[in-house]
C-alpha positions in Angstrom: -9.6 -14.8 -17.7 -5.7 -14.9 -18.1 -3.6 -13.2 -15.4 0.1 -11.9 -16.1 3.3 -12.8 -14.6 3.4 -9.5 -13.3 0.2 -9.3 -11.7 0.2 -12.8 -10.1 3.9 -11.9 -8.2 3.4 -10.8 -4.4 5.9 -7.7 -3.7 6.8 -5.7 -1.0 5.4 -2.1 -1.1 4.5 1.3 0.8 0.8 2.5 1.0 -2.0 4.2 2.8 -4.6 1.6 4.0 -7.9 2.6 5.0 -9.0 1.2 8.2 -11.2 2.0 11.2 -8.8 -0.1 13.6 -5.2 -1.0 13.4 -5.4 -4.3 15.1 -5.9 -6.3 11.7 -2.8 -7.6 9.6 -4.6 -8.4 6.5 -6.8 -6.0 4.3 -9.0 -6.2 1.3 -7.2 -4.6 -2.0 -9.8 -1.9 -2.2 -8.4 -0.6 1.4 -5.0 -0.5 -0.1 -3.7 2.6 -2.3 -0.1 1.5 -2.9 2.3 4.3 -3.4 6.0 5.0 -4.3 7.7 5.6 -1.1 7.4 5.5 2.7 7.7 8.9 2.6 4.8 9.5 0.3 2.4 7.3 2.7 3.3 9.0 5.3 2.4 12.1 3.8 -0.6 11.1 2.1 -2.2 9.6 5.8 -4.8 11.1 7.5 -6.1 9.7 11.0 -9.1 11.7 10.8 -9.9 10.0 7.8 -9.0 6.4 9.3 -5.8 6.4 6.3 -2.6 5.2 8.1 0.6 5.1 6.0 2.4 1.2 6.2 4.4 -1.4 4.4 2.8 -4.1 3.4 2.9 -7.3 1.0 0.9 -8.3 -1.6 -1.2 -8.6 -3.2 -2.2 -12.1 -2.8 -5.4 -14.5 -3.3 -7.1 -15.9 -0.8 -8.9 -18.9 -0.4 -12.1 -17.0 -1.2 -10.6 -15.5 -4.2 -10.1 -12.3 -2.6 -6.9 -10.2 -3.3 -5.6 -9.1 -0.2 -2.2 -7.3 1.4 -0.7 -8.3 4.5 0.8 -5.7 6.9 4.5 -5.4 7.4 4.5 -2.9 9.9 2.8 0.6 10.4 5.2 3.6 9.3 3.9 5.9 12.2 
């Protein structure tokens, strides 16, 4: 399976993250929804649904083969 250069570059971006606890610093790709701006991340987040706005770096491939995003900071 071939991966494009665009897909392999780790980027800094804004996202909403689904997590029951905000203690973690890295999140699997299926828990992260990348959005276009900090404002969009904040408006789409919902603490009652365990989604929180954040600035993240990723995705990067873990040693186990998972694609992960790393927390830079929570936005709220």
